[in-house]
C-alpha positions in Angstrom: 0.0 0.0 0.0 2.7 2.5 1.0 4.9 1.5 -1.9 1.9 2.1 -4.3 1.2 5.5 -2.7 4.9 6.4 -2.9 5.0 5.4 -6.6 1.8 7.0 -7.9 0.5 9.6 -5.4 3.7 11.3 -4.1 4.9 12.4 -7.6 1.5 14.0 -8.3 1.6 15.8 -4.9 5.1 17.0 -5.6 4.1 18.4 -9.0 1.1 20.1 -7.6 3.1 21.6 -4.8 5.5 23.1 -7.3 3.0 24.7 -9.6 3.6 28.5 -9.3 0.0 29.5 -9.9 -1.3 27.1 -7.2 1.3 28.4 -4.7 0.2 32.0 -5.6 -3.5 31.0 -5.1 -2.6 29.6 -1.6 -0.6 32.7 -0.7 -3.4 34.9 -1.8 -5.8 33.2 0.6 -3.2 33.3 3.4 -2.5 37.0 2.9 -6.1 37.8 3.7 -5.9 36.2 7.1 -5.7 39.6 8.9 -8.9 40.8 7.2 -10.7 37.5 7.9 -9.7 37.5 11.5 -10.7 41.2 12.2 -14.0 40.7 10.4 -14.7 37.5 12.5 -13.8 39.2 15.7 -16.4 42.0 14.9 -19.0 39.3 14.4 -18.0 37.5 17.6 -18.2 40.7 19.7 -21.6 41.5 18.3 -22.8 38.0 19.3 -21.4 38.4 22.8 -23.2 41.8 23.2 -26.4 40.3 21.9 -26.1 37.3 24.3 -25.6 39.8 27.2 -28.9 41.5 26.1 -31.1 38.6 25.1 -30.1 35.7 27.4 -28.4 37.3 30.4 -30.5 40.4 30.7 -27.5 42.6 31.4 -29.1 45.8 30.2 -26.5 48.1 31.7 -23.6 46.3 30.0 -25.6 46.2 26.8 -26.2 50.0 26.9 -22.5 50.6 27.5 -21.3 48.3 24.7 -24.0 49.2 22.2 -21.8 51.8 20.4 -19.4 48.9 19.8 -22.0 47.2 17.6 -22.1 50.2 15.3 -18.3 50.2 15.2 -18.3 46.4 14.4 -20.7 47.1 11.5 -18.3 49.7 10.1 -15.4 47.2 10.4 -17.6 44.6 8.6 -18.0 47.0 5.6 -14.2 47.2 5.3 -13.5 43.5 5.7 -16.0 40.7 4.7 -18.2 43.1 2.7 -15.5 43.5 0.1 -13.7 40.1 0.6 -13.6 39.2 -3.2 -12.1 42.6 -4.0 -9.3 42.1 -1.5 -8.8 38.6 -2.9 -8.5 39.8 -6.4 -5.8 42.3 -5.4 -3.8 39.6 -3.4 -4.3 37.0 -6.2 -3.0 39.3 -8.9 0.0 40.4 -6.7 1.1 36.9 -5.8 0.5 35.6 -9.3 2.7 38.3 -10.8 5.4 37.8 -8.2 5.4 34.1 -8.8 6.3 34.8 -12.4 8.8 37.5 -11.5 7.0 40.6 -12.9 5.8 43.7 -11.1 3.4 42.6 -8.3 1.6 46.0 -7.9 0.7 46.1 -11.6 -0.5 42.5 -11.5 -2.7 43.4 -8.5 -4.3 46.4 -10.2 -5.0 44.5 -13.4 -6.6 41.6 -11.5 -8.8 44.0 -9.5 -9.8 45.9 -12.7 -10.6 42.5 -14.5 -12.7 41.4 -11.6 -14.7 44.6 -11.3 -15.4 44.5 -15.1 -16.8 41.0 -14.8 -19.4 41.6 -12.1 -22.9 43.1 -12.5 -23.1 46.9 -12.2 -26.9 46.6 -11.7 -28.4 46.1 -8.3 -32.0 44.9 -7.9 -34.3 45.7 -4.9 -37.4 43.5 -4.3 -40.4 45.6 -3.3 -43.3 44.4 -1.1 -45.7 45.5 -3.8 -45.8 47.3 -7.1 -45.6 51.0 -6.9 -48.3 53.3 -8.1 -47.8 54.7 -11.6 -47.1 58.2 -10.2 -44.3 56.9 -8.0 -42.9 54.9 -10.9 -42.8 58.1 -13.0 -41.1 59.9 -10.1 -38.4 57.2 -9.6 -37.8 56.1 -13.2 -34.8 57.8 -14.7 -31.5 57.0 -16.4 -30.3 54.8 -13.6 -33.6 53.3 -12.2 -35.8 50.8 -14.0 -39.0 49.5 -12.4 -40.4 46.1 -13.5 -43.3 45.0 -11.4 -42.1 44.5 -7.8 -38.4 44.8 -8.7 -36.4 48.0 -8.9 -33.2 47.8 -10.9 -30.5 50.4 -10.2 -27.8 50.8 -12.7 -24.2 51.9 -12.3 -23.9 50.5 -8.8 -22.3 47.3 -7.4 -24.3 45.0 -5.2 -22.3 44.3 -2.0 -22.7 40.5 -2.4 -20.8 40.7 -5.7 -17.8 42.2 -3.9 -18.0 39.8 -0.9 -17.6 36.0 -0.9 -20.3 35.5 -3.6 -17.9 37.0 -6.1 -14.9 34.8 -5.1 -15.0 32.5 -8.1 -15.3 35.5 -10.5 -12.2 37.1 -8.7 -10.3 33.8 -9.2 -11.0 33.3 -12.8 -11.0 36.9 -14.2 -8.3 38.1 -11.8 -6.1 35.2 -13.2 -7.0 35.9 -16.8 -6.1 39.6 -16.6 -2.9 39.0 -14.6 -1.8 36.1 -16.9 -2.1 38.2 -20.0 -0.1 40.9 -18.3 2.5 38.4 -17.3 2.8 36.9 -20.8 3.1 40.3 -22.5 5.7 41.4 -20.0 7.7 38.2 -20.4 7.6 38.6 -24.2 9.0 42.1 -23.7 6.1 43.7 -25.5 6.6 46.8 -23.4 7.6 50.4 -23.6 11.3 50.4 -22.6 12.5 53.8 -21.2 15.4 52.4 -19.2 17.9 55.1 -18.3 15.7 58.0 -19.4 13.3 58.3 -16.5 13.1 57.5 -12.8 12.6 53.8 -12.0 9.0 54.2 -10.8 8.1 55.9 -14.1 10.0 53.2 -16.1 8.0 50.5 -14.4 4.7 52.3 -15.0 5.4 52.9 -18.7 6.5 49.3 -19.2 3.1 48.1 -17.9 1.0 50.2 -20.3 0.9 47.9 -23.3 0.4 44.7 -21.3 -2.3 46.4 -19.2 -4.0 47.7 -22.4 -4.1 44.2 -23.9 -5.2 42.5 -20.7 -8.0 44.8 -19.8 -9.3 45.2 -23.4 -9.3 41.4 -23.7 -11.2 40.9 -20.4 -13.6 43.8 -21.2 -14.3 42.4 -24.7 -15.1 39.0 -23.3 -17.5 40.4 -20.7 -19.2 42.7 -23.3 -19.7 40.0 -25.8 -21.0 37.6 -23.2 -23.5 40.1 -21.9 -24.5 41.2 -25.4 -25.4 37.6 -26.6 -26.7 36.1 -23.4 -28.2 39.1 -21.5 -26.3 38.0 -18.4 -23.3 39.3 -16.6 -20.4 36.9 -16.7 -19.9 37.1 -13.0 -23.5 36.2 -12.3 -23.3 33.2 -14.7 -20.1 31.9 -13.1 -21.7 32.0 -9.6 -24.7 30.0 -10.8 -22.9 27.6 -13.2 -19.7 26.9 -11.2 -19.5 28.4 -7.7 -22.9 27.2 -6.4 -22.5 23.6 -7.7 -18.9 23.5 -6.4 -20.0 24.7 -2.9 -22.9 22.1 -2.9 -20.4 19.4 -3.8 -18.3 20.5 -0.8 -21.2 19.8 1.5 -21.1 16.1 0.5 -19.6 13.6 2.8 -17.5 12.0 0.0 -15.8 15.3 -0.8 -15.0 15.9 2.9 -13.5 12.4 3.3 -11.6 12.6 0.0 -9.8 15.8 0.9 -9.1 14.6 4.5 -7.5 11.4 3.1 -5.4 13.3 0.6 -4.1 15.7 3.3 -3.0 12.7 5.4 -1.4 10.8 2.5 0.6 13.9 1.4 1.8 14.6 5.0 2.8 10.9 5.5 5.3 11.3 2.7 6.7 14.6 4.1 4.6 16.9 1.8 2.6 19.6 3.6 -0.8 18.3 2.7 -2.7 21.4 3.8 -0.4 23.6 1.7 -0.8 21.4 -1.4 -4.6 21.3 -1.0 -5.0 24.8 0.3 -6.5 26.0 -3.0 -9.1 23.3 -2.8 -9.8 23.8 0.9 -10.2 27.5 0.6 -12.0 27.6 -2.8 -14.6 24.9 -1.7 -15.0 25.6 2.0 -13.8 29.2 2.8 -16.5 30.8 0.8 -19.2 28.9 2.7 -17.6 29.8 6.0 -17.7 33.5 5.1 -21.3 33.1 4.0 -22.1 31.6 7.5 -20.4 34.6 9.1 -22.5 36.9 7.0 -25.6 35.0 8.0 -24.7 35.4 11.7 -24.3 39.2 11.2 -27.6 39.5 9.3 -29.5 37.2 11.8 -30.5 34.7 9.1 -30.2 30.9 9.0 -26.8 29.4 8.3 -26.6 28.3 4.7 -23.8 25.7 5.2 -23.1 22.9 7.7 -19.4 22.1 6.8 -16.9 24.8 6.2 -13.2 25.4 6.2 -12.9 25.9 10.0 -14.8 22.6 10.6 -11.6 20.6 9.9 -9.6 22.6 12.4 -12.3 22.7 15.1 -13.3 19.0 15.1 -10.7 16.9 13.3 -7.1 18.1 13.1 -6.3 18.4 16.8 -2.7 19.6 17.0 -2.5 19.5 13.2 -3.0 16.9 10.5 -3.5 13.4 12.0 -4.7 14.7 15.4 -1.1 14.4 16.5 -1.8 16.2 19.8 -3.4 12.9 20.9 -0.4 11.0 19.7 1.8 13.1 22.0 -0.6 12.5 24.9 -0.6 8.7 24.1 3.2 8.7 24.1 3.3 10.4 27.5 0.9 7.9 28.9 2.0 4.6 27.3 5.4 4.9 25.8 8.4 3.4 27.5 10.9 4.7 25.0 13.0 7.5 26.4 13.6 9.1 23.0 9.8 9.4 22.2 8.9 10.6 25.7 11.6 13.3 25.6 10.3 14.5 22.2 6.7 14.4 23.4 7.5 16.6 26.4 9.3 19.1 24.1 6.5 19.2 21.5 3.5 19.1 23.8 3.2 22.9 24.0 3.5 23.5 20.2 0.9 20.8 19.7 -1.6 22.6 21.9 -1.3 25.5 19.5 -1.6 23.2 16.4 2.1 23.2 15.4 2.9 19.7 14.5 6.0 19.8 12.3 8.3 18.9 15.2 6.4 15.7 15.7 6.0 15.0 12.0 9.7 15.1 11.3 11.2 14.6 14.8 9.4 11.4 15.9 9.1 10.9 12.9 5.6 10.1 11.6 6.8 10.8 8.0 7.4 7.4 6.3 6.9 5.6 9.7 5.0 2.5 8.9 4.1 1.8 12.5 2.1 5.0 12.7 0.6 5.1 9.1 -2.7 3.5 10.1 -3.6 5.7 13.1 -2.3 8.8 11.2 -4.9 8.0 8.5 -7.7 6.7 10.6 -7.9 9.2 13.5 -8.8 12.3 11.5 -11.2 10.3 9.3 -13.0 9.1 12.4 -13.1 12.6 13.7 -14.4 14.1 10.5 -17.0 11.4 10.2 -18.5 12.0 13.6 -18.3 15.8 13.4 -19.9 15.7 9.9 -22.8 13.6 11.2 -23.3 15.6 14.3 -23.4 19.0 12.5 -25.6 17.7 9.7 -28.3 16.5 12.2 -28.1 19.8 14.1 -26.7 18.5 17.4 -23.9 21.0 17.2 -23.8 24.4 15.6 -21.8 24.6 12.3 -18.7 26.7 12.3 -19.7 30.3 11.8 -16.8 32.4 13.1 -13.3 32.3 11.7 -10.6 31.4 14.2 -6.8 31.6 13.9 -5.4 28.1 13.3 -3.1 28.3 16.3 -5.9 28.6 18.8 -6.2 25.6 21.1 -8.6 23.0 19.8 -11.4 23.0 22.4 -11.5 26.8 22.7 -11.4 27.0 18.9 -14.4 24.7 18.6 -16.4 26.7 21.2 -15.7 30.1 19.7 -15.9 29.0 16.1 -19.5 27.7 16.7 -20.5 31.0 18.2 -20.1 29.7 21.8 -22.0 26.5 21.5 -21.2 24.4 24.6 -22.0 21.2 22.7 -19.0 21.9 20.4 -16.8 21.5 23.5 -18.3 18.1 24.1 -17.9 17.1 20.4 -14.3 18.2 20.4 -13.5 16.3 23.6 -15.2 13.1 22.3 -13.3 13.3 19.1 -10.1 13.8 21.0 -10.9 10.7 23.1 -11.5 8.7 19.9 -8.2 9.9 18.4 -6.4 9.0 21.6 -7.9 5.5 21.6 -6.9 5.0 18.0 -3.3 6.1 18.6 -2.8 4.3 21.9 -2.4 0.6 20.6 0.1 1.7 18.1 2.2 3.6 20.7 2.2 0.4 22.8 3.2 -1.6 19.7 6.0 0.8 19.0 7.4 -0.2 22.5 7.6 -3.9 21.6 9.1 -3.2 18.2 11.7 -1.0 19.7 12.6 -3.7 22.3 12.9 -6.4 19.5 15.1 -4.1 17.4 17.4 -3.5 20.3 17.6 -7.3 21.0 18.5 -8.0 17.3 21.1 -5.3 17.2 22.7 -6.5 20.4 23.1 -10.1 19.3 23.7 -9.6 15.6 27.1 -9.9 14.0 
């Protein structure tokens, strides 16, 4: 089994991990972590203040903290409300840097390409049709009334700039940036080296590539709208993003990605880094939509999101290695493993598992292959079932990955005490899976020492 994986799977993972555009996509998501965290904190604070008012009856505290709610709403407008816009900027920058051209220009072109691809018409649903006099008053160059719907032109709906527009930002941001990169690499630029300051030289060099990139993207969007009557961004959301997000809610997709992360890690390849584009593209958008639903006081649209893996499955990192360390401290008689476990326990609490992966090691360690694969799969399975049936709130607040597991589960589910129980049960399951193999490692170590002592 391991030989087959090493022969067929590892080369694929290595190739994927070295693709510059995938690395750029991963880095783009990672670079938005400050924005994501600040936006999530604002949602969490609002929830705490609301709990103080609705459940605790702390009217005085609520009155004092009420201005903070307004501040949190302002913060929201500058974070999650324009998440896709931030992503387009980061995506274009990292893509350009990956191919060794100017990152700022790549970022600007990606943003422009994204904005050109989303609808510049917002619609407002009315409770009832307006009287003709009101229609005549409102109708103008930028307002169109059709029955109970009012269309406003030359504006951007906020959902297009938030997580809903993520797939549009990925595709058209990449298209614009790649055309710019190709033109620059082909040296189809205005070269003014030595005649002007460096900043001006860089700016002039980008004119022709930017011209070609933006006219290409603009033409594609114009022709698509002209012949279909739809905006390309709207069509992408319906045709690609929504089916992809629905697929991500399936148990098979969750198990497949969990398995691949474990397999890659076993061979020393950072599974979460390799699959970060998949994890973030399929499950980060639903997580952000859940966060938006919490803010708006509506039902959560998704049960399984990006933070679900961290809150309920990867305790200490991939493989639930925190529980391996605990099992070693409880059962291991090997001095080397116990010493390493004591050293790595603190990092494991904060989900840093590289010291265990490479120090124990788990990488290519056939003794620990089975529990390393089975523990997170068991955790994911139970957590998936429990959240699907509604026994535990889905993850609805983004948490930093280094937050200790039980606390992370509690806060990520908007302070659902049942999430603590689920996390503890899953940790117990992982511990019970790891324990027999730690005990087996004791016996194998003794046998190896006996053979070495009496071998010629």
